[in-house]
Backbone bond lengths (Angstrom), bond angles and torsions (degrees), N, CA, C in turn:
res aa  C-N    CA-C-N  psi(-1)  N-CA   C-N-CA  omega(-1)  CA-C   N-CA-C  phi
1 M - - - 1.452 - - 1.533 108.37 -
2 P 1.327 117.71 134.87 1.461 120.28 179.02 1.528 110.85 -66.69
3 P 1.320 117.36 157.51 1.467 119.79 179.39 1.524 111.37 -61.64
4 R 1.308 115.00 150.90 1.463 119.33 178.94 1.516 110.37 -73.45
5 D 1.323 114.85 148.44 1.450 119.90 171.69 1.527 107.61 -121.15
6 A 1.316 117.20 -178.85 1.462 120.86 -176.38 1.529 111.55 -62.41
7 T 1.317 117.30 -33.34 1.466 120.66 -178.80 1.526 111.34 -65.91
8 T 1.327 117.36 -48.42 1.468 119.21 -179.49 1.520 111.27 -68.65
9 S 1.322 117.14 -36.95 1.464 120.00 178.10 1.523 110.76 -64.23
10 S 1.316 116.74 -42.93 1.462 121.06 178.48 1.524 111.01 -62.36
11 A 1.321 116.44 -43.11 1.466 120.78 179.36 1.530 110.66 -63.15
12 M 1.325 116.56 -40.04 1.462 119.89 179.27 1.528 110.94 -65.81
13 I 1.324 117.61 -43.72 1.471 120.93 -179.84 1.522 110.37 -64.23
14 L 1.331 117.05 -46.00 1.468 120.05 178.85 1.524 111.84 -63.36
15 G 1.327 116.83 -40.55 1.461 120.47 177.91 1.515 112.06 -63.23
16 L 1.320 117.03 -42.44 1.464 120.53 177.74 1.526 110.80 -63.55
17 A 1.326 116.99 -44.61 1.464 120.52 179.94 1.524 111.11 -63.68
18 K 1.309 116.52 -40.11 1.467 121.41 -178.29 1.534 111.72 -66.29
19 N 1.337 116.00 -29.26 1.461 120.75 -175.93 1.532 113.59 -103.22
20 G 1.322 116.13 19.24 1.457 120.21 173.22 1.512 115.45 82.00
21 K 1.299 118.80 8.04 1.468 122.78 179.06 1.532 108.76 -99.43
22 N 1.323 116.05 54.04 1.463 122.09 -172.63 1.519 112.39 -62.15
23 G 1.315 117.15 -44.03 1.455 120.70 179.49 1.516 112.13 -60.51
24 M 1.316 116.15 -40.06 1.463 120.12 178.32 1.529 110.67 -66.09
25 G 1.323 116.89 -36.66 1.462 120.59 177.89 1.518 111.69 -64.49
26 V 1.330 116.26 -41.30 1.463 120.66 178.85 1.530 110.15 -67.64
27 E 1.338 116.89 -41.50 1.471 120.56 177.77 1.530 111.20 -61.70
28 L 1.323 116.40 -41.15 1.466 120.24 178.08 1.524 110.41 -62.84
29 F 1.317 116.76 -42.39 1.459 120.39 178.42 1.527 110.96 -60.72
30 M 1.333 116.77 -44.19 1.465 119.73 -179.81 1.524 111.27 -63.84
31 S 1.324 117.57 -37.10 1.466 119.30 177.82 1.530 111.20 -70.47
32 I 1.322 116.80 -33.85 1.467 120.51 177.20 1.529 109.97 -64.91
33 E 1.334 116.69 -40.68 1.460 119.63 179.03 1.526 111.72 -62.22
34 K 1.328 116.52 -34.85 1.468 120.61 -177.65 1.524 112.70 -75.36
35 R 1.335 117.42 -43.01 1.462 119.34 -170.86 1.520 114.80 -117.12
36 G 1.326 117.61 -4.62 1.463 119.80 178.59 1.506 111.64 97.77
37 P 1.275 118.87 168.04 1.466 129.12 -1.81 1.523 111.33 -73.36
38 R 1.299 115.83 167.20 1.463 120.76 -179.23 1.527 109.36 -65.45
39 P 1.354 117.24 126.87 1.472 119.89 179.61 1.523 111.93 -64.02
40 N 1.332 115.57 150.44 1.464 120.26 176.05 1.533 108.83 -115.19
41 A 1.318 117.39 -172.56 1.467 121.75 -176.52 1.527 111.99 -61.27
42 V 1.318 117.37 -39.16 1.465 120.74 -179.78 1.526 110.45 -66.54
43 T 1.327 116.98 -35.52 1.458 121.14 177.00 1.527 109.65 -61.35
44 F 1.321 117.09 -42.71 1.456 120.52 179.31 1.523 111.89 -66.63
45 V 1.308 118.28 -35.98 1.464 120.85 175.31 1.529 109.41 -61.62
46 G 1.323 116.12 -42.23 1.461 120.07 179.31 1.508 112.70 -63.32
47 V 1.324 117.17 -44.83 1.462 119.18 -178.48 1.526 110.94 -71.16
48 L 1.319 118.01 -33.21 1.463 119.84 174.90 1.525 111.06 -65.94
49 T 1.321 116.93 -37.26 1.471 120.98 175.12 1.518 110.29 -61.75
50 A 1.328 116.53 -44.42 1.464 120.97 179.69 1.528 110.78 -64.26
51 Y 1.338 117.19 -46.39 1.463 120.64 178.88 1.524 111.17 -61.08
52 G 1.306 116.46 -39.39 1.459 120.66 -177.61 1.509 113.99 -66.65
53 K 1.323 116.99 -20.06 1.458 120.29 -177.87 1.523 112.91 -102.90
54 I 1.328 117.69 -0.39 1.465 120.79 178.56 1.517 108.71 -75.00
55 K 1.309 115.79 134.61 1.461 120.56 179.23 1.523 109.18 -96.67
56 I 1.316 114.81 131.96 1.457 121.66 175.41 1.517 106.87 -120.91
57 F 1.303 116.03 121.84 1.462 122.48 -177.53 1.521 111.22 56.40
58 G 1.328 116.80 36.00 1.452 122.28 177.03 1.519 115.12 79.18
59 V 1.332 116.99 4.96 1.461 120.76 -178.64 1.523 108.86 -116.24
60 T 1.325 116.77 129.30 1.453 121.27 176.13 1.522 108.38 -75.56
61 L 1.343 115.61 135.56 1.458 119.90 -176.89 1.519 112.79 -66.88
62 M 1.334 116.74 -46.28 1.470 121.42 -178.82 1.519 107.81 -142.16
63 G 1.289 115.62 166.14 1.466 119.46 174.41 1.503 112.69 73.07
64 R 1.337 114.85 -153.54 1.476 120.00 -176.50 1.481 111.73 -109.01
């Protein structure tokens, strides 16, 4: 498999967030920050989507 770039990483994070795997999306983002590739604006939109859907104490932070 070819190395990941910002486009594939962003798509993976957004896909995870869209399908309820928010924690996995955030973990992927943190690993991308450590080892690359450098995140772009779309990557940040994806991780913000994931963060916004994480429930803390049964309450969603943002969104529905």
